[in-house]
Structures are given as C-alpha cells and as structure tokens.
Wavefront OBJ file of the C-alpha trace (Angstrom):
o trace
v -31.360 -27.107 -21.426
v -33.880 -24.261 -20.643
v -35.456 -23.745 -17.570
v -32.892 -25.192 -15.448
v -32.032 -23.459 -12.318
v -28.281 -25.630 -11.894
v -25.884 -23.801 -9.391
v -22.712 -22.609 -10.759
v -19.235 -23.349 -8.566
v -17.250 -20.607 -7.611
v -14.363 -19.647 -5.599
v -16.202 -17.572 -3.264
v -20.063 -17.778 -2.702
v -21.735 -14.701 -4.600
v -23.722 -12.480 -1.919
v -27.008 -11.283 -2.269
v -26.470 -8.139 -0.238
v -29.711 -5.723 0.789
v -29.237 -2.132 1.428
v -29.956 -2.907 5.018
v -26.812 -5.018 5.481
v -24.320 -2.784 4.786
v -24.072 0.943 5.739
v -23.480 3.387 3.177
v -19.766 4.279 4.556
v -18.657 0.421 3.913
v -20.259 -0.310 0.767
v -18.758 0.371 -2.743
v -20.830 0.658 -5.931
v -20.035 -0.542 -9.415
v -16.523 -2.220 -10.567
v -14.781 0.657 -10.836
v -15.018 1.676 -7.022
v -14.227 -2.151 -5.890
v -11.086 -1.911 -8.688
v -9.795 1.176 -6.844
v -10.506 -0.119 -3.442
v -8.809 -3.419 -4.011
v -6.270 -1.866 -6.417
v -6.722 -3.937 -9.564
v -8.138 -2.876 -12.954
v -11.530 -2.401 -13.652
v -11.124 -5.225 -16.257
v -9.624 -7.404 -14.219
v -11.998 -6.595 -11.117
v -14.766 -7.615 -13.461
v -13.396 -10.933 -14.247
v -12.566 -11.535 -10.469
v -16.304 -10.652 -9.544
v -17.824 -12.775 -12.419
v -15.486 -15.812 -11.445
v -16.833 -15.293 -7.966
v -13.470 -15.013 -6.679
v -14.244 -11.998 -4.325
v -17.047 -11.372 -2.267
v -19.634 -9.157 -4.036
v -23.275 -9.465 -5.027
v -25.071 -7.794 -7.887
v -28.111 -5.019 -7.001
v -29.498 -4.890 -10.135
v -27.130 -3.928 -12.936
v -24.264 -2.774 -10.508
v -21.751 -4.792 -8.570
v -21.922 -4.073 -4.791
v -19.173 -4.839 -2.158
v -18.402 -4.395 1.565
v -15.220 -2.716 2.482
v -15.111 -4.823 5.470
v -15.812 -8.098 3.510
v -12.720 -7.359 0.999
v -10.463 -6.714 3.712
v -11.441 -9.709 5.374
v -11.171 -11.681 2.085
v -7.713 -10.016 1.575
v -6.467 -10.758 5.300
v -7.292 -14.646 4.641
v -5.314 -14.816 1.108
v -2.502 -12.842 1.727
v -2.266 -10.997 5.144
v -3.087 -7.604 3.769
v -5.262 -5.389 0.915
v -3.181 -4.325 -2.246
v -2.782 -0.892 -1.913
v -4.322 -0.825 1.671
v -6.556 1.794 1.849
v -7.881 1.404 5.628
v -10.584 3.614 6.727
v -9.684 5.084 10.149
l 1 2 3 4 5 6 7 8 9 10 11 12 13 14 15 16 17 18 19 20 21 22 23 24 25 26 27 28 29 30 31 32 33 34 35 36 37 38 39 40 41 42 43 44 45 46 47 48 49 50 51 52 53 54 55 56 57 58 59 60 61 62 63 64 65 66 67 68 69 70 71 72 73 74 75 76 77 78 79 80 81 82 83 84 85 86 87 88
C-alpha cells in the first residue's frame, strides 16, 4: 500500500546518528570500515546492517556506526568482538 509508514521489525533498533552524538574517533563510515572493525566480509556486514542486527544508522547513503556501540553489542552477544580491535 502506498503512503504507509508501517515500522519493520528488526533485531536491533536502527539508530539515527547525528554528527554531534558521536566523536570522529569513534565513528566508522561505510560498510567496509564497519566490516573491518567487526571482522566480517563487507557483503555479510551489509546484510547484518540491512537486517538491523548490528547497531548502526544511515547518514545519507552511508552506513555509520560507533565503535563503542559495536563493542557493547558484541560484549552482550558473545563476550568479545571478533578480531578484537580495541582502541587504547
């Protein structure tokens, strides 16, 4: 039906991220950067993003995620981030 704004159900709520919410050091821009950080292929990462299974949002045409939010998400799921890339 045209004109309906029915919400879709996702595993993780997609987040609208503004540039004020996330400092530049913490931000990952685009599927390739997010994929490298979580240790998945860009294709698999895109599917995870599209399905809402990892915390991220769209800024224009780019996906954007916070390293802190991704670490917290993976800590809740498994206890550690695949290919842990902790920033010290």
